[in-house]
C-alpha positions in Angstrom: 305.0 70.0 95.9 304.2 68.5 92.5 305.5 64.8 92.3 304.4 64.4 88.8 308.1 64.7 87.6 309.4 62.1 89.9 306.8 59.7 88.6 307.8 60.6 85.1 311.4 59.9 86.0 310.2 56.3 87.3 308.3 55.5 84.3 311.1 56.6 81.7 313.7 54.6 83.7 311.4 51.7 84.0 311.0 51.9 80.1 314.6 52.3 79.3 315.6 49.3 81.8 313.1 47.2 79.8 314.3 48.0 76.4 317.8 47.3 77.3 316.9 44.1 79.2 315.6 42.9 75.7 319.3 42.3 75.0 320.0 40.8 78.4 323.3 42.8 78.6 323.7 46.5 79.8 326.8 47.9 78.1 328.3 51.5 79.0 326.0 53.2 76.6 323.0 51.9 78.1 324.5 52.8 81.6 325.2 56.5 80.3 321.7 56.8 79.0 320.1 55.9 82.3 322.7 58.2 84.1 321.7 61.1 82.0 318.0 60.5 82.0 318.3 60.7 85.9 320.1 64.1 85.5 317.6 65.3 83.3 314.7 64.4 85.5 315.8 65.0 89.0 314.1 67.4 91.4 315.5 70.7 91.4 314.4 70.9 95.1 316.0 67.6 95.8 318.9 67.1 93.4 320.7 63.7 93.5 322.9 63.0 96.3 326.6 63.8 95.3 328.0 60.9 96.9 325.8 58.8 94.9 326.4 60.7 91.7 330.2 60.2 92.3 329.8 56.2 92.9 327.8 55.9 89.6 330.4 57.9 87.7 333.0 55.4 89.0 330.8 52.5 88.0 330.5 53.9 84.6 334.2 54.6 84.4 334.9 51.0 85.6 332.4 49.5 82.7 333.9 51.5 80.2 337.5 50.2 81.1 336.3 46.7 81.4 334.7 47.2 77.8 338.1 48.5 76.4 339.8 45.5 78.2 337.6 43.1 76.5 338.0 44.7 73.1 341.8 44.6 73.5 341.8 41.0 74.4 339.6 40.2 71.6 342.1 42.0 69.3 345.1 40.2 70.9 343.4 36.8 70.3 343.0 37.6 66.8 346.4 38.8 66.2 347.7 35.4 68.1 345.3 33.1 66.0 347.1 35.0 62.8 350.3 34.6 64.0 349.7 30.6 64.7 348.4 30.3 61.4 351.1 31.9 59.6 353.6 29.8 61.5 351.7 26.7 60.5 353.3 26.5 57.2 356.7 25.6 59.0 355.3 22.1 59.5 355.2 21.5 55.7 357.9 18.8 54.6 358.0 17.6 58.1 357.0 14.7 59.9 354.5 15.1 62.9 353.1 12.5 65.4 349.9 13.3 67.2 347.5 11.7 69.4 344.8 10.0 67.6 343.6 6.7 66.1 343.0 7.4 62.2 344.7 5.4 59.4 344.2 5.6 55.6 344.1 2.7 53.4 345.6 3.6 49.8 345.9 1.3 46.9 345.0 -1.6 49.4 347.9 -0.5 51.6 347.4 0.6 55.2 349.1 3.3 57.2 350.8 1.7 60.3 349.0 1.4 63.5 351.1 3.2 66.0 350.7 2.9 69.9 352.2 2.7 73.2 352.0 0.1 75.9 352.0 1.4 79.7 353.6 -2.2 80.5 354.9 -5.2 79.0 351.8 -7.4 77.4 351.2 -10.9 76.7 348.7 -10.1 74.1 347.3 -7.1 72.0 344.4 -6.8 70.0 343.9 -4.0 67.4 340.2 -3.5 66.1 339.7 -1.8 63.0 336.5 0.3 62.1 335.6 2.0 59.0 334.5 6.0 59.0 331.1 5.0 60.0 332.4 3.1 62.9 331.5 -0.2 61.4 333.7 -3.2 62.8 336.4 -4.4 60.0 338.5 -6.7 61.8 340.6 -7.7 64.6 344.4 -7.8 64.2 346.0 -10.0 67.3 349.7 -9.8 68.2 351.7 -11.8 70.7 353.8 -10.4 73.6 355.1 -7.1 73.3 357.4 -4.7 75.6 356.3 -1.5 77.1 356.8 1.5 75.2 356.1 2.7 71.5 354.9 -0.4 68.9 354.0 -0.3 65.5 351.8 -3.0 63.8 350.5 -3.5 60.1 347.2 -4.2 58.7 346.7 -6.0 55.5 343.7 -4.1 54.5 341.2 -7.1 54.8 338.2 -7.4 56.9 337.5 -10.3 59.4 336.9 -12.9 56.4 339.9 -12.3 54.4 338.3 -9.9 51.9 339.9 -6.7 50.7 338.1 -3.5 52.0 337.9 -0.2 50.0 340.5 2.5 50.3 339.6 5.2 52.6 339.6 6.4 56.1 339.7 3.8 59.0 340.2 4.1 62.6 341.8 1.7 65.2 341.3 0.8 69.0 344.1 -1.1 71.0 343.4 -3.6 73.8 346.2 -5.4 75.6 346.8 -7.7 78.7 349.8 -8.6 80.9 350.7 -11.9 82.1 348.1 -11.8 84.8 345.4 -11.0 82.4 345.1 -7.3 83.8 344.4 -4.9 81.4 347.3 -2.5 80.1 347.2 1.1 79.6 347.6 1.9 76.1 347.7 5.2 73.8 347.2 5.6 70.0 349.1 7.8 67.7 348.8 8.9 64.2 351.6 10.4 61.9 352.6 11.7 58.4 354.4 13.9 56.5 352.8 17.3 56.1 352.2 18.6 52.7 349.9 21.5 53.4 347.8 23.3 55.8 343.9 23.6 56.2 341.3 25.3 58.3 338.2 23.8 59.2 335.3 25.1 61.5 337.9 27.5 63.0 340.5 24.8 63.7 343.9 24.3 62.2 344.9 21.3 60.7 347.8 19.7 58.9 347.5 18.0 55.9 349.6 14.6 56.1 348.8 12.4 53.0 345.0 11.9 53.1 344.8 12.6 56.8 343.8 15.9 58.7 346.0 16.2 61.8 344.6 19.2 64.4 347.8 21.1 65.1 347.0 21.2 68.8 347.0 17.4 69.0 350.8 17.2 67.5 353.3 15.7 70.2 356.2 15.3 68.0 357.8 16.9 65.0 360.8 15.3 63.0 362.9 17.0 60.4 362.1 17.1 56.8 362.8 14.1 54.5 366.1 14.4 52.7 366.8 12.4 49.3 
């Protein structure tokens, strides 16, 4: 019996697989092409086993369903993103608080340094850094109770010189009566005046600060005159 047809099937199948492997992923179209090629070049005297053929069809059906599910999930994600983006405008006019350590100096006046102490502290140290990470100053406080606290910075460096307006960051270190470190958390807040999208991330505009909406932990009612 002439087996050249079988060799042709093997070589063509290998070629098809090689071409599709270039994309590293076999989709449902590639699967269907392999299945059709197999049917076109099967030996008439020894056709493909019906059980195997049925299993291959079931695999193709499963692959197609998974592809449809993936497409639907992608569409659902886009719809959810669009909904979240449209709802973000509801933050405008309200004051939000988020986890973060950014502050801004405007006309020599700094935002408040907001933080939380996990326990009573006998001393608290606030280190200020500029946008490039350069050290500016350490603001020291006396004993403070556990809970939310607010300190101020006068906009000067360690030598008492006024620094330029712009974005800054702060870090908090605190010790208790036994000189053990106290757990701390920093916050930033502001009144939302707008919404922006940067690198696929939704941010709230609060003065000169951009607050990622997924970091917001508290929303207060809008200001009233």
